[in-house]
N, C-alpha and C positions, 0 to 999 in steps of 0.2 A: 503493500500500501504506500502511495505518495503521502505527504505530511497532511494535505487537505483530507483525503480518504482516511487517514488514521484519526484526524480530529474529529470527524463526522461519527466514525465507528466508535470512538470512545465516548461520545455523547449519546449514543443509541443503542449501545451493546446490551444493555440489560432490559432493552424492550424488543422481543422478536418481531414482532408484528410490524412495528415503525422501522424497524432495520430492513425487514423484507420488503417493505413498500419503497422505501429510499432507494435498496439496490435494485429492485425493478424499474423504478423510473431512471435512476442512473444510467443502467445498461440500455434502457430504451432509447435514451438520447444518441448512443453511440451505436444502436442498430441502424439509424438513418445513415451511417457513412459507410464507407467500404469495407469490406472484411478484411482482417489482418490474416497475413499468409501463416500456416503451419510451418514450423521450424524444428528439426531435431538434428542432435549432433552426430547421430548415425540413422541409416535406414530403418525403418519401422516394418515389421512383419504384422499385419493385422488379419486377425481370423474373426471375419464378420459372423454374427449369429452366436457368439460365444462370449462369456465374461468369466470372471470367477469370484470377486466379491472384495471382502475387506483385506486391508494391508496387514492384518496381525499375524495371520497364517501364511506358512510359505507353500506354494502350489507345486515346487520342484521336489522330485524324488531327491534323496540324499545324494546321489551321484549327478545330479541334475539332467539325468537322461530322459526324465517323463514330466510332464506338466499337465497338472490336474485343471480341469475346465468344466464348465456348466454350459450346456446348449439350451437356449429358451424356445420355446414352442408356441408362445403366443404374441401378437402385435403389440406396440409400444402401449402398455396400460398395466395396471396394478393385477397381480394375479387373483382369480377368484378360488374359493376352496375346490379343492379337486383337479386344479388344474396342474399340471406337471413341468418338471424341469428334467432334463437328461445329464445325467453325471458320467464323466469319463475322463480321458486323457490323450495328450498329444506325445509323439516319441520323437525326440531330437534325431535319431538314426534315419528317419524319412525327411528330415528338415521341417519338422512340426507341421506335415501336410496333412496326415489322416488321422481323424478323431476316432478313437476307440470307445464306444460306449459302454458303461457298465451297468447302469441301473436306470431308474427313474424314482423322483420324489414328489411328494404332494406338499412338502414343508420347504418354503423357500421365499426369498424376497430379492430385490435387485442390489441391495447394499452389501449384505453378509451372505448371499446365496442360501445354501443349507448346510452351512459349516462343514463342507466339505474338506477333508484333511487327511494326510498320510498319518496312520496308525503306528505302522512299522515300515520296513524296507518292502514289504510284498502286499500290505493291505491298507484300505482306506476306509473312513466311517464318515458318515453324514446322516443329518436328521430327516425323518419321514413321518407320514401320518397313516396311523393304522386303527381301525375299529374305534374312531372317536377319541384317540390319543396321540400323544407324541411319542415317537420312538426313535432310535437310531440304529442304522445298518452297518455292517461290516461286510466288505467284499473284498477277495483277493484280485489282485490287478489282472489275473487272466479271465475275470468276470465271473468267478465262482461266488456265489453267496455263501457266506460263513455263519454270522450270526445276528440276531436282533436283540438290542438292549431295551428294555423297558422304560428307558428315560431319553430324553432329548439331550444333547451336548452342546457345549459352546467352544471349549477348546481342550486339548488332550495333554497329557504330559508326553515329554519327549521318549520316555521309555515305553509308553503305550499302556500303562497301568491304571492311570486315573483320567477322569475327565471332569470339568466343571459343568454346572447345570443352573439353571433359574426357571421360573415361570414365564414362557414365551407370551402368555396370554397379557400377562400383566405388563410385559415390556411392549407388546404391540400396543396395548391401549394409552400408555404413558409417553411413548416414543415411535409413535407410528411408522412404519416401513422397515422397521428392525426386527418385528416379531413376525408371526404368521396368521392368516385370517381365520383362526379357529379359537376355540375356548380349550382349557385345559383343567379347569376345575380347582386351579392352584392359584388364581390372582389375587383373591381377596381384597378386591377393589375398593369395597367400602371402608377399607381402614388405610390409615396414613401409614402406620408401622406394624405390620401385622407379625405375629410371632410364628405362626405356621409356614412362613415362606420366607426365601432369602437366596444366600449363596448356597449350593448343593455340591457335594464332591461324590462322583460315581466311581464304584471299584469295577472295571470293566470286565475282568475275569470272572468275579462273583456275580456280576449283574446287581449289585445292591447300591443303594444311594443313601447320604446323610448328609443331613441340614448342618453345615460347618458353622455359618453365621446366620442368625434371622435378622429379618430387616428391623425388628424391634431392638436386637441387641446393638445395632449400628448407632443408636442414639447416645450409647454409653462409651464410644470409641472416639478419642480426640475430641475436639471441639466442634459440635454441631450448631449453627447459629439460632437463635430463638425464632427469627422470622421464618425459618423452615419448618416449625413443629406442626402447621397446618397445612404443609405440602404432603403429596403422596409421595412416597419413597420407594425405589426400586434399585436393583442390582444389574448391572449390565457389562460389557467389554471385558470379560475375565479372560486371562493367560497366565500360564504356568511359566516359572523361571526355567532356564534351559536345564539346570540340576534337579528339577521337581520339586526342590524344597518350599518354594514360596509360590503363592497365588495370588496375583494381582487383579484387583477389579475397580470399577467405577461404581461409586454410591453417589445416586442422583435422586432429586426430588423435582416435582413439577406441581406447579399452581395450577389446577386443571381448568379453573374457570378464568385465569387470568393470561391467556393468549400463549400458552406452552412456555411461561417464562421458567427456566430451569435453573437448578443449583447443583454443582457436583464437586466431587473430591476424589482423589486416588487413595486406594487403601493396597495395603500389601499384607497377607497372611501368611504367617511363619508356620508350617505344617508340621515342624518338628518341635518347637517349643509351644505351639499353641497360642501365640502372640500375633496382634494385629497392629499395623503400624499406618499411620495416616501420614500424607505429605503436607508440608506446611503451605499449602497454597491458599489462595483468597476463595472464590466461589465458582471457579471455572476450572476444568480439566477436561480436554476433549479428545485426545488421541494419543497413544503410547505405546511402546514396545521394549521388550527387553534386549541386551547384548548377551554375549558367552560369559561376560564378566559378572553378570547379575546386576548391571547397571540398568536404568531405565531412562530413555529419552521421552519426554512428555512435552505436549504443547498444553499450556496452562498459564494461568493469571497468578504471579507470584509478586509480593510487594507493589502490587497495582499496576504491573506491566504484564502483556500477554506475550509471550515469546516460546521457543523450545528450551527446555530446561534438562540438563543431565543431573539425574540423582546418582550419586556416587555408589550408593549401597541400596540393599532393600529397606534399610529402616529409614531412608530419605532424607537424613539430618544435615548430610553434606550435599551440596548442589552447585551447580553454576549454570549461567545462561550462555546459549550457544548461538553464534551466529547473529546477533541482534546489534543493530537494528536492520542489518540487510534482510533478514527474514523477519517479518513482522506481522505475517498473517497466518492464519491455520493451515495445518498440513498434516498428512498421514505418513508416518515415518516407517522405514524398514532398513536394517543394518545391512551394509555390505561386508564391513567387518567390525572390529570392537570399537573402532574410532571414527568410521565414515558411515553415514546413512544417507538413504536417498528420501526424498520428501516431495510433496506436491503443495500445490494452491487451489483454492477453489477458483472458477471463472472471475476474472477481472471485468473492468468496464466494457472491454473488448469482447467478452467470453472467450477469453483465451485462459486456458489451465495451464500451469506451468511444473516443470520437474526440475528439481535440483540435487546437487551432490553434495553433502556438507561433511566437512573434517571438524569433528569435535575438539581437536587437539589445536589446531592453527585458526579455526573459524573460518576457513576459506571455504566459499560456495562457487560450485561449477553449474553454469547454466546447462542444463541437457535438452529441453524440448519445450515448446510453446504450440499447444494444439487447441483447435477451436471446439467450444463446448455448445452445441447448436441449441438455440432457443427452444425448439420444440422437446428438447429433453430436460427443460427446466421444470422443476417439481412446481406443483400448485398445493395448496393447503389441503392436506389428505390424501394426496395422491403423489407419494415420493419414489419416482421412478427416475431420478436424476441420475448421471453416471460420473462419479468421482474417478479420478485417476486410480487412487488407492494403489501405488506401486509396490512392488514386491522383488526383493533381490533373490537371485540363485544363489546357492551355497558358495560357488567359487566367488562370487563378487564381481563377476564381469558381464551379467547380463540383467535388465530388469524387465519384468512383464508388469503390465497394467491395463486397466479397462478404459476405453475411450471412444467417443462417438464423433471424432474429427473426420470419419469417411462418410459421416451420415447414417451409419448404422451401430448399434451397439457392438464393440469388437474387443475381443482378448488380443493384446497386442505384445510384441516382444521386440526389444531394442538392445543389441550389444553396446557395452560402455568403452570396451578396448579398441 
């Protein structure tokens, strides 16, 4: 953001409706002018008709030979109950040309897909709907069905033993477009702080679930502002640390009758000690990921300033600001190494979404791409079909994949960085 945009943003950032109206009007003025041209540092391979979803999961196989993908089967609109998404993967050996389908699912959205992810080197897991309940399916990469878990998952530990979970009905009601269009009987939406639901862990081998932290218990962890006591609280964006010891998540609340005004914070649960740590942020945390050193990069508001913050340990007591003010707008991060991450931006006034490579040691920022985010893909109230780039690095750190609509269709894209 330039200085003027930053000034306006800071003035309206706590009022989502006014912020949305001003953004639409601002972009509308520039819609009159000729479009900016797409730019990328290297050629982009775009697989139209496919997408992956959020930035926090790695769709690449551990040896980078396979790339998980979702194929959508409906036109550009929100999915209705019962409508399916096809899951599968592309193979590097045939230059990512042929899609191998594995299965279909009825539990999905555009932003986070069906939480398709590698469970180990041979199998994948994703959410589905069965007999009026949410489940998760495990398939071998050769297409063989292996197992159904009785619960939906959000993220899995790297050893494939545990998964995180929460109420997708509660999430969909309080953060539309991130859950699924079904009831699960565990939302307890009439309660601000229900004790029956919250953050769950799943033992994948035993097919059992445990309530790790209830939403009611979240009131007692760290400092919760008094003004959110009459907001409806929920859990989302859960992610295990690489070593499996910690489980990070966002604790959010929303004033449902006040135009979706949200409060959020980042928490990290120590599964070994049974302790929960709260980040020393103000009232906003949007996106985060772990690196292999158990550090967290998060876009958040800290000391009144919105920026990328590197938390040096899971307790989040020590931290430093990264690449500010060069990067002063929200983004979705993915680590290329322990010190370098890729991030994106939301569409600017020209409707151009950008990709950057960031060095946390030197604060150097490399400009990777600027791609058109077509107006027809702009979400409207209650219809969250926008396509964020959501960049995701491969394990080698030399290729990024992302979702984009710059070709005119939603597409899963690949771009080498070397």
